[in-house]
Each structure stands twice: as C-alpha cells, then as structure tokens.
C-alpha positions, 0 to 999 in steps of 0.5 A: 065103740058101741055097735048096732044092737048095743046102741039100741039097748043102751039108748033107752036105758040111758033115757030111763036112767036120766028120768030116774035120776031126776025123780030121785033128786034130793027135794027140800026137807024140813030138817035144819042142820045143827047150829055147831057147838053147844056147851052142855054137861048133859047128853045130846038132845034126841034127834027128830024121827028120821034125822041123822046127827053126828054127835061129838063130846069133848072133855078136858080133864085135869089130874096129877101128871104122874097119873095121866098115863095110868088113868088113860090106860084105865079109860081105854080098858073101860072103853073096850069093855063097853064095846067102843072103838078107839080112833086114836090115842097120844101121850106127850112128856115135856122136859118139865116132867109134865105129861099130857095125853089125848084119846078119841073113841066112838061108843054106842049112845046107850053106853055114853052115860056109863063111860062119861061117869068113868072118865070124870071120876076122881082124881080127874077133874073136868075143866071143860066139856063141849058138845057138837052135833052135825046134821047128816040127814041130807047126805045120807038120803042122797047116798041112798037114792044114788044107790037105788038108781045105780042098782037099778042100772046094774040090774038092767045091764045084767039083763042085757048080758043075759039076753039071748039076742044076738050081740057082737063082741064089741057090744058085749065088751061095752056092756061089761065095761059099763057094768063094771063101772056101775058096780064100782060106783055102788061099792063106793057109795055103800062105803060112804053110807056105811061111814055115815051110819057109823058116825050117826049111830055112835057118839064120838068122845074126845078126851084131853088129859092135862097133867099138873105138878103134884101139890103139897098143902096146895103149893106147887113145889115143882120149881124147887125140885127143878132148881135142885136138879138144875144145880146138880147139872150146873155142878157137873157142867162146871167140873166138866169144864174144869177138866177140859181146861186142865187138859188143854193147859197141861201141854203148856205148863212147862213153858209157863214154868220156864217163863216164870223162872226167867221173869223171877231171875231177871227181877233179881238181877235188876234189884241187885244192880239197883242196890249196888248202884 
C-alpha cells in the first residue's frame, strides 16, 4: 500500500497522466483503410504521405512437377541475395508423383520488381497474381502516442525515486513496482511498433508452386506411366497371393491326396459290381 509521501507524489502524477492520455487520444483522420484485395499485375500504388500500408502480393505459378523443388530453391537463393527475409517454406509430394510448394518472403519495395521478374521467368507460368493492402496508419499512430505517454510517466517515476525527499520503504517499493510495470508496457508497445514498421516498410510475397505432369506433344502421358507401374504392382501382389495360398494349402496336400485315392477306389468297386450284375 502506498503511504503518506508516495500518495502525495502519485496523485498529482496520476491526474497529469490522465490529462495527457486524453490529449493524446487518437483523433479522426483523413486516412481511409484499403478496400481489401485488388487483382493487378502492377506494383502497389504509392501510399499517401504519412500513410502506412501493409502490402501483400500472391503469385500462383504452374511449372513441370519435376522442377518445382529446384525452382523453389533458386527463388529462395535469389531472395537471399536481394536481402529479403524468408517467412516460411513448404514442399509437398503426392502419391501421383506431383510436387507442389509454397514460400512466403518479405522484401524491400525497391527490390520487388527484380524479384518478381525472377520468380515469373520460364519455366514457371503465372496462373494468378493478386495484391492486397491493409492500412496500418491508425494503429501506428496509436502505439506511438501510447509510447509518448508511457515514456513521460516513466521519467516522472524515475524522478520520484531520485528525489532526496524522505520516503518510507513502502513508498519506494510502490514506486519501483509502478516503474517496472510502465517499463514492461513500453517494451511491449515498442515491439508492436517495430512489427508494424516491418510489415509496412516491406512487401510480403506469397508464392504457390503448382507442379504438373510432363507433357509429350501437348499430351499428358502420366496416366499410362501410372498404369504401367500399377500393372507391375498387381503382378507382384498376385504372385504374393499365390505363395500365401500354397503355404496355407501345403499341410493339407496328404489328406487331399488320400481322399482322392479313396474316392477313386470306391468308384472302381462300384463300377465292377455294376458290370457283374
């Protein structure tokens, strides 16, 4: 609990903080958020002065399935040379031997044109390209104003600790606790601000690689190859079934042979009696 002197220090400070917060509350702005997704093959429109846009480009590429992995690695290498950041990568192989992949990167706007020229070069063929922009201006202003308020409060609390005026141990503990909380809030807000700066100072590019079977004279021969592989598997399965049947029937062969001999002998006797009669 805050005692005597600390209360006298903190009450005016709390009132001043409330006034500062009210003065720094976000006011209506003339910025209008982006309308969502816009289909376009060009670069994003330049934002207005002071506007913060988080821009994302999504490409869907189609290329031979056998080249998907190599092309993806080539694009990631080019990304590294251009100084971009790889967010995630994925590579999928299906039972039909078709390969697909996905990559997400962040790159500086100045390197966007060069990188897109690389990822859209043959043998890749662009199937779709979409662009989206999200306005982050208001969240950025809000965080910056909160940082100003918290920084001012931290300075006041620090001044209270350094003030030579007599304070009890309980007062010092209360001030230090409040100062630690304010510092934690500042660090969290700083991390949010840095993240917003990152996504608005760079362009995100999502690349989907759709592998397709190799074509011969424009014809997909993969069904024939798959059927040939299937016939081999069927033959092997049939031989395995035959071996299993023989292994199961082998212990019964003597009994089957005895029954066949007994039936054959009985038929001979019956025929002999019928002829004699």
